[in-house]
Steps between C-alpha positions, in 0.01 A plus 500: 500500500682185390694685231599782734608250767720320246646832386561597863684174564722562197564862603581395858743238368666762280517738795661230715756415230584866438536564872727197545706621205539841665318673213235628744555696820328410829221742396468295179625777270755432228864537600613445141483786253519251212212291633292813560580636154406179321183457709386855416583466131330160477186637666509806273531295182229259617256794515509510117459129427189350340481254793471787749229669294304178444501418871412857592208502256340203681583635844351845426159359421416201720130514404586446133727214605216338696249551219724353230662217697215384722520140623231323703549347844776521754756346264411758239525780755837368614625483139378855438675615817825339388476666159416843636765471771757413233404809301519728804831353612627518143451874478660580838779250568784705352394809693515288814861417413567872541416457870842335537662824381335742743440258781232242556448640850495866390135600536537816288647292221219244533238777501653661190491174305146435622390837364677431170327162462162650593541781246597253227189296570243769577602829338316590179835526320668211681696408187685831526580429864673181380690689230618781728593264783682273255705792373577625851600156628721437196675837527544460875646152448734632231616775733563247778692280257721791395561590865587141588737460207674829578546383861684192368738721305604693810 
């Protein structure tokens, strides 16, 4: 809970800054093709990183995490919660950046990303979900970048 609250504070600060900079619309969707392109490509590339896979490995199997990192008492439980929260945040934070592309307030967009995260964590072949989504996000971001750059030429 502490880790997710800290992440939420950072995300809300980023949202505020992007909104003040006119990079986000009133519905909190990107108004900048370049920002959207780079956010999608960054999220796509992150899907392939060892950090993503290491965090996802711990987040997929919380029982193994508890069994191998058990700490006694409330301080131990708090430390375990911080560690596990960091792993779970670590595997999802870049996908949450993609919310700024489609709209933080767009419930279909939120639901789609929720399903993607759930499949990555719970599907028997969750690694392939990461690979396919990484490719799709990267290609989509590249397409948006090309569209944005061609708009500048006009």
